[in-house]
C-alpha positions in Angstrom: 0.0 0.0 0.0 1.5 3.3 -1.1 0.2 6.3 0.9 -0.7 9.6 -0.7 1.9 12.4 -0.7 2.3 14.1 2.6 -0.2 16.9 3.2 0.9 20.4 3.1 -1.3 22.9 4.9 -2.4 25.9 2.8 -2.0 28.2 5.8 0.8 28.5 8.3 -1.3 26.4 10.7 -5.0 25.5 10.2 -7.1 26.7 13.1 -7.9 23.8 15.5 -11.3 24.5 17.1 -11.9 23.2 20.6 -12.9 19.6 20.8 -16.0 18.0 22.3 -15.5 16.8 25.9 -14.7 13.2 25.8 -15.9 10.3 27.9 -13.4 7.4 27.2 -15.4 5.0 29.5 -18.2 4.9 26.9 -16.0 3.8 24.1 -16.7 0.3 22.7 -13.8 -2.1 22.4 -10.1 -1.1 22.7 -9.2 2.5 21.9 -5.8 1.5 20.6 -5.5 1.1 16.8 -5.8 -2.6 16.1 -6.5 -2.5 12.4 -5.3 -5.4 10.3 -2.0 -5.0 8.6 -2.0 -3.4 5.1 -5.5 -2.2 5.5 -6.5 1.5 5.0 -7.7 2.7 8.3 -11.1 4.6 8.1 -12.6 6.6 10.9 -16.0 8.3 11.1 -17.0 11.6 12.6 -20.7 11.6 13.0 -22.2 8.1 13.0 -25.9 8.6 12.4 -28.1 7.7 9.5 -25.9 8.2 6.4 -22.7 7.0 8.2 -24.2 3.7 9.5 -27.8 3.5 10.6 -29.4 3.3 7.1 -27.6 0.1 6.5 -30.4 -1.6 8.4 -33.0 -0.3 5.9 -34.3 -3.5 4.2 -35.3 -1.7 1.0 -32.2 0.2 0.2 -29.4 -1.0 -2.1 -26.4 -2.2 -0.1 -24.1 -0.8 0.8 -26.0 2.5 1.4 -23.8 4.1 4.1 -20.2 5.1 4.6 -19.5 2.4 7.1 -21.2 -0.3 5.0 -19.2 0.6 2.0 -15.9 0.6 3.9 -16.8 -2.8 5.4 -17.3 -4.3 1.9 -14.1 -2.8 0.4 -11.2 -5.3 0.6 -8.7 -2.5 1.0 -10.3 -0.8 4.0 -11.2 -1.4 7.6 -13.5 0.4 10.1 -11.1 1.6 12.8 -13.3 3.9 14.9 -16.4 6.1 15.1 -17.1 9.4 16.9 -20.4 11.1 17.9 -21.6 13.3 20.7 -24.7 11.0 21.2 -24.0 8.0 23.5 -26.8 5.9 21.9 -25.2 6.3 18.5 -21.8 5.4 19.8 -23.3 2.2 21.4 -25.0 1.2 18.1 -21.9 1.8 16.0 -19.6 0.0 18.4 -21.9 -3.1 18.5 -22.6 -3.2 14.7 -19.0 -2.7 13.5 -17.0 -4.0 16.5 -14.7 -1.0 16.8 -13.8 1.7 19.4 -16.0 4.8 19.6 -15.3 8.3 20.9 -17.1 11.4 21.9 -14.2 13.8 21.1 -13.1 13.8 17.4 -9.7 15.2 18.3 -9.0 12.3 20.7 -10.1 9.7 18.1 -7.9 11.2 15.4 -4.9 11.3 17.7 -5.3 7.7 19.0 -6.4 6.0 15.8 -4.3 8.0 13.3 -6.7 7.1 10.4 -5.8 7.2 6.7 -9.3 8.3 5.5 -11.9 10.2 7.6 -15.6 10.3 6.8 -17.4 13.4 8.1 -21.2 13.0 8.4 -22.0 15.7 11.0 -24.3 18.7 10.5 -23.1 21.0 7.7 -22.3 23.9 10.1 -19.5 21.8 11.7 -17.9 20.4 8.5 -15.2 23.1 8.3 -14.3 22.5 11.9 -14.0 18.8 11.5 -12.1 19.1 8.2 -9.6 21.3 10.0 -9.2 18.8 12.9 -8.5 16.0 10.4 -6.0 18.1 8.4 -4.2 19.1 11.6 -3.8 15.4 12.4 -2.3 14.7 9.0 -5.2 12.8 7.4 -4.6 12.3 3.7 -8.1 11.8 2.4 -11.4 13.3 3.8 -14.9 12.4 2.6 -17.4 15.1 3.6 -21.1 14.8 3.4 -23.2 17.2 1.4 -23.8 20.1 1.5 -20.1 20.9 1.9 -20.9 23.6 4.4 -23.9 25.7 5.6 -22.3 28.9 4.4 -20.5 29.9 1.2 -17.4 31.2 3.0 -16.9 28.0 4.9 -17.3 25.9 1.7 -14.7 28.1 0.0 -12.2 27.4 2.9 -12.7 23.7 2.6 -12.3 23.8 -1.2 -9.1 25.8 -0.8 -7.7 23.2 1.6 -8.3 20.6 -1.2 -6.9 22.9 -4.0 -3.7 23.7 -2.1 -3.0 20.1 -1.1 -3.7 20.0 2.6 -5.7 16.8 1.9 -7.7 15.3 -0.8 -11.3 16.2 0.1 -14.2 14.4 -1.5 -17.8 15.7 -1.4 -20.2 12.8 -1.2 -22.4 13.8 -4.1 -23.1 10.2 -4.5 -24.8 10.3 -7.9 -21.4 11.0 -9.6 -20.6 7.5 -8.5 -23.9 5.8 -9.5 -23.7 3.6 -12.5 -26.9 4.9 -14.1 -25.8 8.6 -13.9 -22.3 7.5 -15.2 -24.1 6.0 -18.2 -26.2 9.1 -18.8 -22.9 11.1 -18.7 -21.4 8.8 -21.3 -24.5 9.3 -23.5 -24.0 13.1 -23.3 -20.3 13.0 -24.0 -20.6 10.6 -26.9 -23.6 12.6 -28.3 -25.6 9.4 -28.6 -28.7 11.5 -29.2 -27.0 14.6 -30.5 -26.4 17.7 -28.5 -27.9 18.2 -25.0 -30.3 21.1 -25.4 -32.0 21.5 -22.1 -32.5 20.0 -18.6 -35.7 19.8 -16.5 -35.4 18.7 -12.9 -38.0 17.9 -10.3 -37.5 17.7 -6.5 -40.4 17.2 -4.0 -39.8 16.3 -0.4 -42.0 16.6 2.6 -45.4 18.2 3.1 -44.3 21.1 5.2 -40.6 21.7 4.6 -39.7 25.1 3.3 -38.7 24.9 -0.4 -35.4 26.5 0.3 -34.7 23.9 3.0 -35.6 21.1 0.5 -33.1 22.7 -1.9 -30.3 22.7 0.7 -31.1 19.1 1.7 -31.4 17.4 -1.7 -31.1 20.3 -4.2 -27.4 20.2 -3.6 -27.5 16.8 -5.5 -29.6 18.3 -8.3 -27.2 21.2 -8.7 -24.1 19.0 -8.6 -25.4 16.4 -11.0 -26.3 19.0 -13.6 -22.8 20.4 -13.4 -21.4 16.9 -13.6 -23.4 16.2 -16.8 -22.5 19.5 -18.4 -18.9 20.0 -17.2 -19.9 23.6 -16.1 -21.0 25.8 -13.3 -24.7 26.4 -12.7 -26.0 30.0 -12.6 -29.4 31.1 -11.3 -31.5 33.3 -13.6 -34.9 33.8 -12.1 -37.2 32.3 -9.4 -41.0 32.1 -9.8 -42.7 31.3 -6.4 -41.8 31.8 -2.8 -39.0 29.5 -1.8 -39.2 30.5 1.8 -42.6 28.9 2.2 -43.6 25.3 3.0 -46.4 25.4 0.5 -46.7 25.3 -3.3 -44.0 24.9 -5.9 -41.1 27.2 -6.9 -39.7 27.2 -10.4 -36.0 28.0 -10.5 -34.7 28.9 -13.9 -30.9 28.7 -14.4 -28.3 28.0 -17.1 -24.9 26.3 -17.3 -21.9 28.5 -17.9 -18.2 27.7 -18.5 -15.4 30.0 -17.3 -11.8 30.3 -18.3 -9.3 28.9 -15.9 -7.6 31.4 -13.6 -4.1 31.7 -12.4 -4.6 30.9 -8.7 -6.5 28.2 -6.7 -9.1 30.8 -5.8 -9.7 31.4 -9.5 -10.1 27.7 -10.2 -12.9 26.9 -7.8 -14.9 25.5 -10.7 -14.8 22.3 -12.8 -11.8 21.9 -15.1 -13.9 20.6 -18.0 -15.5 23.4 -19.9 -19.1 23.1 -21.2 -19.7 23.0 -24.9 -22.5 25.5 -24.7 -24.8 27.2 -22.3 -27.8 25.0 -21.5 -31.1 26.2 -20.0 -32.2 24.5 -16.8 -35.5 24.6 -15.0 -35.9 23.1 -11.5 -39.3 22.5 -10.0 -39.0 22.3 -6.2 -42.1 21.9 -4.0 -43.7 21.0 -0.7 -47.2 19.6 0.2 -46.3 16.2 -1.3 -46.4 13.0 0.7 -43.9 11.4 -1.6 -40.2 12.0 -2.5 -39.4 12.9 -6.1 -35.9 13.3 -7.5 -35.7 13.2 -11.2 -34.2 14.9 -14.3 -35.2 15.0 -18.0 -32.3 15.5 -20.4 -33.6 16.7 -23.8 -31.4 16.1 -26.8 -31.6 16.8 -30.5 -32.9 13.3 -31.2 -33.7 11.8 -27.9 -34.5 12.1 -24.2 -33.1 10.5 -21.0 -35.2 10.4 -17.8 -33.2 9.6 -14.7 -33.8 9.8 -11.0 -34.7 7.8 -7.9 -35.7 4.4 -9.3 -35.9 5.8 -12.9 -33.7 5.3 -15.9 -35.2 5.6 -19.4 -33.8 6.4 -22.8 -36.1 7.6 -25.6 -35.1 8.1 -29.2 -36.6 10.1 -32.1 -38.2 7.9 -34.8 -40.8 8.3 -37.5 -44.1 8.9 -35.6 -46.8 6.2 -35.6 -49.3 8.9 -34.7 -48.7 11.9 -37.0 -47.7 11.9 -40.7 -44.6 13.8 -41.4 -43.5 14.0 -37.8 -41.1 12.2 -35.5 -42.0 11.0 -32.0 -40.0 9.8 -29.0 -40.0 6.0 -28.6 -38.8 4.2 -25.5 -35.6 2.2 -26.3 -34.5 -1.1 -24.7 -33.5 0.8 -21.6 -30.7 -0.6 -19.4 -31.9 -1.9 -16.0 -29.8 -1.3 -12.9 -30.4 -3.7 -10.1 -27.4 -2.2 -8.4 -26.0 1.3 -9.0 -22.9 0.9 -6.7 -23.1 4.5 -5.6 -21.6 4.1 -2.1 -19.3 1.3 -3.2 -17.8 3.3 -6.0 -17.4 6.4 -3.8 -15.2 4.4 -1.3 -13.3 2.9 -4.2 -12.6 6.5 -5.4 -11.4 7.5 -1.9 -9.1 4.4 -1.8 -7.6 5.3 -5.1 -7.1 8.9 -3.9 -5.2 7.6 -0.9 -3.0 5.2 -2.9 -2.2 7.4 -5.9 -0.7 10.8 -5.0 -1.5 12.4 -8.4 -5.1 11.2 -8.6 -8.0 13.6 -8.5 -11.2 12.2 -7.1 -14.4 12.2 -9.1 -16.3 14.4 -6.7 -14.1 17.0 -4.9 -14.5 19.8 -2.5 -14.4 22.1 -5.5 -17.5 20.5 -6.8 -19.1 20.8 -3.4 -18.2 24.5 -3.2 -19.9 25.1 -6.6 -23.1 23.4 -5.4 -23.1 25.6 -2.3 -22.5 28.7 -4.4 -25.6 27.9 -6.5 -27.7 27.2 -3.4 -26.5 30.4 -1.8 -27.5 32.4 -4.8 -31.2 31.3 -4.3 -31.4 33.4 -1.1 
């Protein structure tokens, strides 16, 4: 196993915020690092739903959590978990048979992990990233949104750009086999040029629309930028996004920018879009169901993709109207398993092993999503 290049902090010394008071007596198992030889040590800050608990959902594709994916990967081992809630520490320790901590700084010092997964509330992401960098962690996987404020997201992105650590934003759809296939169709122009994108996001009956956007809209914004290799810019909003009723229509467009001379200038995807593409996002409340989907409209086809949805339609001579073409559903690929968490951990492992490797979903991409969300305010 070849570790990544030594981290170099972008500042003289990253601020190390005060840790949470620890209670070593509540740790499960030995607190000393007992990871198997030649395994990449993984530790978790925040061990709630997305880190571990959702692995018990009988309906979800497995693995569907950070810990579940680490457990399945032959190169990695679960070395420790950390949380301020004692009941979560107890659950994590029993499920994964590892030590647990209340204080992240103590865990990082005692375990000395290779990869750290941060799944705390967004307002603490910067603090936890700084703690991991201070301890010399080489690869950090941070949950979305990258931060609760644009300034914090920018700091995290700059840590990544300046080489303090490789920081991955868990925009999981970049790792999902169905979205990867859709990206291939776009790049290969299977149905001609991509001309427009329509996206739909409904979650919860009373959630404010702006909160829905910050919760799952970060995935929508990021996957649109992934598909187009560009940044996403707001144009106009119809509807009140601060209410928990109705539907808001967010119109936007993709836009490429020339590369700059400094890391601050380059907080944008490296790949440039071929053209500006109009985007409309419908985001609403008052629904008792979750909807996350996109329609990609091409010159000679359409791709529908989302939660449990993947369809490809192609333009053919219409069976309904003389002299016109209509869209006809093709023999659409079926995805029993998309591998979204599994592929994300593989990417983190590759980032750790290969010093020059750039992950698929970086803190720069996370920053761009937060920048778009911030513009909605």
